[in-house]
ROFIVEX-637086 format. One record per residue (C-alpha): x, y, z; residue number from 1; residue in one letter. Coordinates in steps of 0.5 Angstrom, whole numbers, plus 500, padded with zeros to 3 digits. Example, Ala and Ser with C-alpha at 12.3 -4.5 7.8 and 13.67 -1.06 7.14 Angstrom:
<px = 525	py = 491	pz = 516	num = 1	residu = a>;
<px = 527	py = 498	pz = 514	num = 2	residu = s>;
% end
This chain:
<px = 395	py = 834	pz = 710	num = 1	residu = m>;
<px = 388	py = 832	pz = 712	num = 2	residu = l>;
<px = 385	py = 829	pz = 706	num = 3	residu = e>;
<px = 377	py = 828	pz = 708	num = 4	residu = l>;
<px = 373	py = 824	pz = 704	num = 5	residu = s>;
<px = 366	py = 824	pz = 707	num = 6	residu = l>;
<px = 362	py = 819	pz = 702	num = 7	residu = a>;
<px = 363	py = 813	pz = 706	num = 8	residu = p>;
<px = 360	py = 815	pz = 712	num = 9	residu = v>;
<px = 354	py = 819	pz = 708	num = 10	residu = a>;
<px = 352	py = 813	pz = 705	num = 11	residu = e>;
<px = 351	py = 810	pz = 712	num = 12	residu = a>;
<px = 346	py = 816	pz = 713	num = 13	residu = g>;
<px = 349	py = 821	pz = 717	num = 14	residu = v>;
<px = 350	py = 829	pz = 715	num = 15	residu = t>;
<px = 355	py = 832	pz = 720	num = 16	residu = p>;
<px = 354	py = 839	pz = 723	num = 17	residu = v>;
<px = 359	py = 839	pz = 728	num = 18	residu = w>;
<px = 363	py = 846	pz = 730	num = 19	residu = r>;
<px = 367	py = 844	pz = 736	num = 20	residu = s>;
<px = 375	py = 844	pz = 735	num = 21	residu = k>;
<px = 376	py = 840	pz = 741	num = 22	residu = d>;
<px = 372	py = 835	pz = 745	num = 23	residu = l>;
<px = 374	py = 836	pz = 753	num = 24	residu = l>;
<px = 368	py = 834	pz = 757	num = 25	residu = d>;
<px = 361	py = 832	pz = 756	num = 26	residu = t>;
<px = 358	py = 838	pz = 760	num = 27	residu = d>;
<px = 359	py = 843	pz = 754	num = 28	residu = v>;
<px = 355	py = 838	pz = 749	num = 29	residu = l>;
<px = 348	py = 840	pz = 748	num = 30	residu = c>;
<px = 342	py = 834	pz = 747	num = 31	residu = a>;
<px = 343	py = 835	pz = 739	num = 32	residu = d>;
<px = 350	py = 834	pz = 739	num = 33	residu = e>;
<px = 350	py = 828	pz = 743	num = 34	residu = i>;
<px = 345	py = 826	pz = 739	num = 35	residu = a>;
<px = 349	py = 827	pz = 733	num = 36	residu = l>;
<px = 355	py = 823	pz = 736	num = 37	residu = i>;
<px = 350	py = 817	pz = 737	num = 38	residu = m>;
<px = 347	py = 817	pz = 730	num = 39	residu = e>;
<px = 355	py = 818	pz = 727	num = 40	residu = t>;
<px = 357	py = 812	pz = 732	num = 41	residu = a>;
<px = 351	py = 808	pz = 729	num = 42	residu = e>;
<px = 354	py = 809	pz = 722	num = 43	residu = a>;
<px = 361	py = 807	pz = 724	num = 44	residu = m>;
<px = 358	py = 801	pz = 728	num = 45	residu = a>;
<px = 355	py = 799	pz = 721	num = 46	residu = e>;
<px = 362	py = 800	pz = 718	num = 47	residu = i>;
<px = 365	py = 796	pz = 723	num = 48	residu = r>;
<px = 360	py = 790	pz = 721	num = 49	residu = s>;
<px = 362	py = 790	pz = 714	num = 50	residu = r>;
<px = 367	py = 784	pz = 712	num = 51	residu = p>;
<px = 373	py = 790	pz = 711	num = 52	residu = v>;
<px = 371	py = 794	pz = 717	num = 53	residu = g>;
<px = 375	py = 800	pz = 714	num = 54	residu = k>;
<px = 374	py = 806	pz = 710	num = 55	residu = v>;
<px = 379	py = 812	pz = 708	num = 56	residu = a>;
<px = 375	py = 818	pz = 711	num = 57	residu = t>;
<px = 381	py = 820	pz = 715	num = 58	residu = l>;
<px = 386	py = 818	pz = 709	num = 59	residu = r>;
<px = 392	py = 823	pz = 710	num = 60	residu = g>;
<px = 390	py = 825	pz = 717	num = 61	residu = a>;
<px = 395	py = 824	pz = 723	num = 62	residu = t>;
<px = 392	py = 822	pz = 730	num = 63	residu = v>;
<px = 397	py = 822	pz = 736	num = 64	residu = v>;
<px = 395	py = 819	pz = 742	num = 65	residu = t>;
<px = 399	py = 823	pz = 748	num = 66	residu = l>;
<px = 398	py = 819	pz = 754	num = 67	residu = f>;
<px = 402	py = 821	pz = 761	num = 68	residu = y>;
<px = 398	py = 815	pz = 764	num = 69	residu = e>;
<px = 398	py = 808	pz = 763	num = 70	residu = q>;
<px = 392	py = 806	pz = 759	num = 71	residu = s>;
<px = 390	py = 799	pz = 755	num = 72	residu = t>;
<px = 382	py = 800	pz = 753	num = 73	residu = r>;
<px = 382	py = 807	pz = 752	num = 74	residu = t>;
<px = 389	py = 808	pz = 748	num = 75	residu = r>;
<px = 388	py = 801	pz = 744	num = 76	residu = a>;
<px = 381	py = 803	pz = 742	num = 77	residu = s>;
<px = 383	py = 810	pz = 739	num = 78	residu = f>;
<px = 388	py = 807	pz = 735	num = 79	residu = e>;
<px = 384	py = 802	pz = 732	num = 80	residu = v>;
<px = 378	py = 807	pz = 731	num = 81	residu = a>;
<px = 383	py = 812	pz = 728	num = 82	residu = a>;
<px = 386	py = 806	pz = 723	num = 83	residu = k>;
<px = 379	py = 804	pz = 721	num = 84	residu = a>;
<px = 378	py = 811	pz = 719	num = 85	residu = l>;
<px = 385	py = 811	pz = 715	num = 86	residu = g>;
<px = 389	py = 816	pz = 719	num = 87	residu = a>;
<px = 396	py = 815	pz = 721	num = 88	residu = d>;
<px = 397	py = 814	pz = 728	num = 89	residu = v>;
<px = 403	py = 816	pz = 733	num = 90	residu = v>;
<px = 403	py = 813	pz = 740	num = 91	residu = n>;
<px = 407	py = 817	pz = 745	num = 92	residu = l>;
<px = 408	py = 816	pz = 752	num = 93	residu = t>;
<px = 411	py = 820	pz = 758	num = 94	residu = a>;
<px = 416	py = 814	pz = 759	num = 95	residu = s>;
<px = 422	py = 815	pz = 754	num = 96	residu = g>;
<px = 420	py = 821	pz = 751	num = 97	residu = s>;
<px = 422	py = 829	pz = 752	num = 98	residu = s>;
<px = 416	py = 829	pz = 757	num = 99	residu = i>;
<px = 420	py = 825	pz = 761	num = 100	residu = e>;
<px = 426	py = 830	pz = 761	num = 101	residu = k>;
<px = 421	py = 835	pz = 763	num = 102	residu = g>;
<px = 418	py = 838	pz = 757	num = 103	residu = e>;
<px = 412	py = 842	pz = 758	num = 104	residu = s>;
<px = 405	py = 840	pz = 756	num = 105	residu = v>;
<px = 405	py = 847	pz = 752	num = 106	residu = v>;
<px = 412	py = 845	pz = 748	num = 107	residu = d>;
<px = 410	py = 838	pz = 747	num = 108	residu = t>;
<px = 403	py = 840	pz = 743	num = 109	residu = v>;
<px = 406	py = 845	pz = 740	num = 110	residu = r>;
<px = 412	py = 840	pz = 737	num = 111	residu = t>;
<px = 407	py = 835	pz = 735	num = 112	residu = l>;
<px = 403	py = 841	pz = 731	num = 113	residu = e>;
<px = 409	py = 843	pz = 728	num = 114	residu = a>;
<px = 410	py = 835	pz = 725	num = 115	residu = i>;
<px = 403	py = 835	pz = 723	num = 116	residu = g>;
<px = 398	py = 832	pz = 728	num = 117	residu = a>;
<px = 391	py = 834	pz = 726	num = 118	residu = d>;
<px = 388	py = 830	pz = 733	num = 119	residu = v>;
<px = 391	py = 829	pz = 739	num = 120	residu = l>;
<px = 388	py = 824	pz = 744	num = 121	residu = v>;
<px = 391	py = 826	pz = 751	num = 122	residu = m>;
<px = 390	py = 823	pz = 758	num = 123	residu = r>;
<px = 394	py = 826	pz = 764	num = 124	residu = h>;
<px = 394	py = 825	pz = 771	num = 125	residu = a>;
<px = 392	py = 833	pz = 772	num = 126	residu = r>;
<px = 385	py = 835	pz = 772	num = 127	residu = s>;
<px = 385	py = 841	pz = 766	num = 128	residu = g>;
<px = 391	py = 839	pz = 762	num = 129	residu = a>;
<px = 387	py = 837	pz = 756	num = 130	residu = p>;
<px = 384	py = 844	pz = 756	num = 131	residu = y>;
<px = 391	py = 847	pz = 757	num = 132	residu = l>;
<px = 393	py = 843	pz = 751	num = 133	residu = a>;
<px = 387	py = 845	pz = 747	num = 134	residu = a>;
<px = 389	py = 853	pz = 748	num = 135	residu = r>;
<px = 396	py = 852	pz = 745	num = 136	residu = h>;
<px = 395	py = 848	pz = 739	num = 137	residu = t>;
<px = 391	py = 849	pz = 732	num = 138	residu = r>;
<px = 390	py = 841	pz = 733	num = 139	residu = a>;
<px = 384	py = 838	pz = 735	num = 140	residu = s>;
<px = 384	py = 835	pz = 742	num = 141	residu = v>;
<px = 380	py = 830	pz = 745	num = 142	residu = v>;
<px = 380	py = 829	pz = 753	num = 143	residu = n>;
<px = 382	py = 821	pz = 754	num = 144	residu = g>;
<px = 381	py = 822	pz = 761	num = 145	residu = g>;
<px = 384	py = 828	pz = 766	num = 146	residu = d>;
<px = 385	py = 827	pz = 773	num = 147	residu = g>;
<px = 379	py = 826	pz = 777	num = 148	residu = t>;
<px = 375	py = 831	pz = 772	num = 149	residu = h>;
<px = 373	py = 828	pz = 766	num = 150	residu = a>;
<px = 373	py = 822	pz = 761	num = 151	residu = h>;
<px = 368	py = 824	pz = 755	num = 152	residu = p>;
<px = 369	py = 819	pz = 750	num = 153	residu = t>;
<px = 367	py = 813	pz = 756	num = 154	residu = q>;
<px = 361	py = 817	pz = 758	num = 155	residu = a>;
<px = 359	py = 817	pz = 751	num = 156	residu = l>;
<px = 360	py = 810	pz = 749	num = 157	residu = l>;
<px = 356	py = 808	pz = 756	num = 158	residu = d>;
<px = 350	py = 812	pz = 753	num = 159	residu = l>;
<px = 351	py = 809	pz = 746	num = 160	residu = f>;
<px = 351	py = 802	pz = 750	num = 161	residu = t>;
<px = 345	py = 803	pz = 754	num = 162	residu = m>;
<px = 341	py = 806	pz = 748	num = 163	residu = r>;
<px = 342	py = 800	pz = 744	num = 164	residu = r>;
<px = 340	py = 796	pz = 749	num = 165	residu = r>;
<px = 334	py = 800	pz = 752	num = 166	residu = l>;
<px = 332	py = 805	pz = 747	num = 167	residu = g>;
<px = 330	py = 811	pz = 750	num = 168	residu = s>;
<px = 333	py = 813	pz = 757	num = 169	residu = l>;
<px = 327	py = 818	pz = 758	num = 170	residu = e>;
<px = 325	py = 816	pz = 765	num = 171	residu = g>;
<px = 330	py = 810	pz = 766	num = 172	residu = r>;
<px = 333	py = 809	pz = 773	num = 173	residu = r>;
<px = 341	py = 809	pz = 772	num = 174	residu = v>;
<px = 345	py = 807	pz = 779	num = 175	residu = v>;
<px = 353	py = 809	pz = 779	num = 176	residu = i>;
<px = 356	py = 806	pz = 785	num = 177	residu = v>;
<px = 363	py = 806	pz = 788	num = 178	residu = g>;
<px = 368	py = 811	pz = 788	num = 179	residu = d>;
<px = 364	py = 817	pz = 785	num = 180	residu = v>;
<px = 368	py = 823	pz = 788	num = 181	residu = v>;
<px = 374	py = 821	pz = 785	num = 182	residu = h>;
<px = 371	py = 818	pz = 778	num = 183	residu = s>;
<px = 372	py = 822	pz = 772	num = 184	residu = r>;
<px = 368	py = 817	pz = 769	num = 185	residu = v>;
<px = 362	py = 818	pz = 773	num = 186	residu = a>;
<px = 363	py = 826	pz = 772	num = 187	residu = r>;
<px = 362	py = 825	pz = 765	num = 188	residu = s>;
<px = 356	py = 820	pz = 765	num = 189	residu = n>;
<px = 352	py = 825	pz = 770	num = 190	residu = i>;
<px = 351	py = 830	pz = 764	num = 191	residu = w>;
<px = 350	py = 825	pz = 758	num = 192	residu = t>;
<px = 345	py = 821	pz = 762	num = 193	residu = l>;
<px = 341	py = 827	pz = 765	num = 194	residu = l>;
<px = 341	py = 830	pz = 757	num = 195	residu = a>;
<px = 338	py = 823	pz = 755	num = 196	residu = a>;
<px = 333	py = 824	pz = 761	num = 197	residu = g>;
<px = 335	py = 818	pz = 765	num = 198	residu = a>;
<px = 334	py = 819	pz = 773	num = 199	residu = d>;
<px = 341	py = 818	pz = 776	num = 200	residu = l>;
<px = 343	py = 815	pz = 783	num = 201	residu = t>;
<px = 350	py = 816	pz = 785	num = 202	residu = l>;
<px = 351	py = 811	pz = 791	num = 203	residu = c>;
<px = 357	py = 809	pz = 795	num = 204	residu = g>;
<px = 360	py = 810	pz = 802	num = 205	residu = p>;
<px = 359	py = 818	pz = 804	num = 206	residu = a>;
<px = 367	py = 819	pz = 804	num = 207	residu = t>;
<px = 367	py = 817	pz = 796	num = 208	residu = l>;
<px = 361	py = 821	pz = 795	num = 209	residu = l>;
<px = 361	py = 828	pz = 792	num = 210	residu = p>;
<px = 359	py = 833	pz = 798	num = 211	residu = r>;
<px = 355	py = 838	pz = 793	num = 212	residu = t>;
<px = 352	py = 837	pz = 786	num = 213	residu = l>;
<px = 348	py = 843	pz = 786	num = 214	residu = a>;
<px = 347	py = 844	pz = 778	num = 215	residu = s>;
<px = 345	py = 837	pz = 777	num = 216	residu = a>;
<px = 340	py = 836	pz = 783	num = 217	residu = s>;
<px = 337	py = 843	pz = 781	num = 218	residu = e>;
<px = 334	py = 838	pz = 775	num = 219	residu = r>;
<px = 331	py = 834	pz = 780	num = 220	residu = g>;
<px = 333	py = 827	pz = 777	num = 221	residu = r>;
<px = 340	py = 826	pz = 781	num = 222	residu = v>;
<px = 339	py = 822	pz = 788	num = 223	residu = t>;
<px = 345	py = 821	pz = 792	num = 224	residu = v>;
<px = 345	py = 816	pz = 797	num = 225	residu = t>;
<px = 349	py = 811	pz = 801	num = 226	residu = t>;
<px = 344	py = 805	pz = 801	num = 227	residu = d>;
<px = 346	py = 801	pz = 795	num = 228	residu = f>;
<px = 341	py = 796	pz = 797	num = 229	residu = d>;
<px = 335	py = 801	pz = 797	num = 230	residu = k>;
<px = 338	py = 805	pz = 791	num = 231	residu = a>;
<px = 339	py = 798	pz = 786	num = 232	residu = i>;
<px = 331	py = 797	pz = 787	num = 233	residu = e>;
<px = 328	py = 797	pz = 780	num = 234	residu = g>;
<px = 334	py = 800	pz = 777	num = 235	residu = a>;
<px = 335	py = 799	pz = 769	num = 236	residu = d>;
<px = 342	py = 800	pz = 769	num = 237	residu = v>;
<px = 347	py = 799	pz = 775	num = 238	residu = v>;
<px = 354	py = 801	pz = 773	num = 239	residu = m>;
<px = 360	py = 799	pz = 778	num = 240	residu = a>;
<px = 366	py = 804	pz = 779	num = 241	residu = l>;
<px = 373	py = 801	pz = 780	num = 242	residu = r>;
<px = 375	py = 801	pz = 788	num = 243	residu = i>;
<px = 383	py = 803	pz = 788	num = 244	residu = q>;
<px = 387	py = 800	pz = 794	num = 245	residu = k>;
<px = 389	py = 807	pz = 796	num = 246	residu = e>;
<px = 382	py = 809	pz = 798	num = 247	residu = r>;
<px = 383	py = 804	pz = 804	num = 248	residu = q>;
<px = 390	py = 806	pz = 805	num = 249	residu = e>;
<px = 388	py = 814	pz = 806	num = 250	residu = s>;
<px = 382	py = 812	pz = 810	num = 251	residu = g>;
<px = 377	py = 813	pz = 806	num = 252	residu = l>;
<px = 374	py = 806	pz = 807	num = 253	residu = i>;
<px = 375	py = 802	pz = 813	num = 254	residu = p>;
<px = 377	py = 796	pz = 809	num = 255	residu = s>;
<px = 376	py = 792	pz = 803	num = 256	residu = l>;
<px = 372	py = 787	pz = 807	num = 257	residu = r>;
<px = 367	py = 792	pz = 809	num = 258	residu = e>;
<px = 366	py = 795	pz = 802	num = 259	residu = y>;
<px = 365	py = 789	pz = 799	num = 260	residu = i>;
<px = 359	py = 788	pz = 804	num = 261	residu = s>;
<px = 356	py = 794	pz = 803	num = 262	residu = g>;
<px = 357	py = 796	pz = 796	num = 263	residu = y>;
<px = 359	py = 790	pz = 792	num = 264	residu = q>;
<px = 355	py = 789	pz = 786	num = 265	residu = l>;
<px = 353	py = 781	pz = 786	num = 266	residu = n>;
<px = 347	py = 776	pz = 785	num = 267	residu = a>;
<px = 343	py = 778	pz = 791	num = 268	residu = r>;
<px = 343	py = 785	pz = 790	num = 269	residu = r>;
<px = 342	py = 785	pz = 782	num = 270	residu = l>;
<px = 336	py = 781	pz = 784	num = 271	residu = a>;
<px = 333	py = 787	pz = 786	num = 272	residu = k>;
<px = 334	py = 791	pz = 780	num = 273	residu = a>;
<px = 329	py = 791	pz = 774	num = 274	residu = a>;
<px = 328	py = 785	pz = 770	num = 275	residu = p>;
<px = 333	py = 785	pz = 764	num = 276	residu = g>;
<px = 337	py = 790	pz = 768	num = 277	residu = a>;
<px = 344	py = 792	pz = 765	num = 278	residu = l>;
<px = 351	py = 791	pz = 769	num = 279	residu = v>;
<px = 356	py = 796	pz = 766	num = 280	residu = m>;
<px = 363	py = 797	pz = 769	num = 281	residu = h>;
<px = 368	py = 802	pz = 765	num = 282	residu = p>;
<px = 374	py = 798	pz = 767	num = 283	residu = g>;
<px = 379	py = 795	pz = 769	num = 284	residu = p>;
<px = 375	py = 791	pz = 774	num = 285	residu = m>;
<px = 377	py = 789	pz = 781	num = 286	residu = n>;
<px = 373	py = 782	pz = 781	num = 287	residu = e>;
<px = 371	py = 780	pz = 787	num = 288	residu = g>;
<px = 371	py = 787	pz = 790	num = 289	residu = i>;
<px = 366	py = 792	pz = 787	num = 290	residu = e>;
<px = 363	py = 787	pz = 782	num = 291	residu = i>;
<px = 363	py = 779	pz = 783	num = 292	residu = s>;
<px = 366	py = 775	pz = 778	num = 293	residu = p>;
<px = 359	py = 771	pz = 776	num = 294	residu = e>;
<px = 356	py = 778	pz = 775	num = 295	residu = i>;
<px = 362	py = 781	pz = 771	num = 296	residu = a>;
<px = 361	py = 775	pz = 766	num = 297	residu = h>;
<px = 354	py = 774	pz = 767	num = 298	residu = g>;
<px = 348	py = 775	pz = 762	num = 299	residu = v>;
<px = 346	py = 782	pz = 765	num = 300	residu = a>;
<px = 353	py = 784	pz = 763	num = 301	residu = s>;
<px = 355	py = 789	pz = 757	num = 302	residu = v>;
<px = 362	py = 790	pz = 759	num = 303	residu = i>;
<px = 365	py = 787	pz = 753	num = 304	residu = e>;
<px = 360	py = 791	pz = 749	num = 305	residu = e>;
<px = 362	py = 797	pz = 752	num = 306	residu = q>;
<px = 369	py = 796	pz = 750	num = 307	residu = v>;
<px = 367	py = 794	pz = 743	num = 308	residu = a>;
<px = 362	py = 800	pz = 742	num = 309	residu = n>;
<px = 368	py = 804	pz = 744	num = 310	residu = g>;
<px = 371	py = 804	pz = 738	num = 311	residu = v>;
<px = 365	py = 806	pz = 734	num = 312	residu = a>;
<px = 364	py = 812	pz = 738	num = 313	residu = v>;
<px = 371	py = 814	pz = 738	num = 314	residu = r>;
<px = 371	py = 813	pz = 730	num = 315	residu = m>;
<px = 365	py = 818	pz = 731	num = 316	residu = a>;
<px = 368	py = 823	pz = 735	num = 317	residu = v>;
<px = 375	py = 823	pz = 730	num = 318	residu = l>;
<px = 370	py = 824	pz = 724	num = 319	residu = y>;
<px = 366	py = 829	pz = 727	num = 320	residu = l>;
<px = 372	py = 833	pz = 729	num = 321	residu = l>;
<px = 375	py = 832	pz = 722	num = 322	residu = a>;
<px = 369	py = 835	pz = 719	num = 323	residu = t>;
<px = 370	py = 841	pz = 724	num = 324	residu = a>;
<px = 377	py = 842	pz = 721	num = 325	residu = r>;
<px = 375	py = 842	pz = 714	num = 326	residu = r>;
<px = 369	py = 847	pz = 715	num = 327	residu = s>;
% end
């Protein structure tokens, strides 16, 4: 039974007004909803900074992480976030469960609902799987990454990190470089960054860039280019995306050496960005390929902050979904 105590978060200055049962992507979030998540995340960060760093807000709630793909950062972040709010946490993987025996997504989520799951955090290799799950359960479903489609909480923690460092993103130049076409992180970031008023550039080899971005380009703030050296000029934020070796094996890039030559985020290129530019990466990193080690761990890097901020943002998401379930 969900026993929701709003007092600790209300004391931090947040009055939640959230109506959605699930969080499946960022493209359905309006500016006010994104602002509410950011405001709530600030309150959660304040709670995390206290000596204890935990509240009993979700006492009695059960959060299940259901991961059909391996994950370290996202899964651990959600687990820490749920426990910091006082929830009970159950971790499930495909390996060693009924999933491995062929149980369907629908049967799995119905089983988890029957045993008392209030929130399901789901990662799946197939795009759209969390949407299917959400249609077949009364539990709230959070998309923890589905195929090449979406990763909403990563985009939200990226936005939270930028806002904390830069303030308003209105008119700020953000460059995302790498394997954009296969990146669920990039897709979700497009919507949050445009909603925040940023000017966005997507950069990479032509084979790793989406062919159409009609809905985004209509807003006039998205540029797609293969010229990284030009794109990074004056950028306020540069986010490098992980390059998977199978992209080379499938012929999408000629070689890792050529990719490094044209698209690695290194000191020479970062010098072209705006003073105080932020370096970001959703992880895990291939140091020496899409980003040089000295930049990954340099003064401009906020990569570790992204990881830390992920806990506050995911606490905010779990809390807001709980308020919707109560109403």
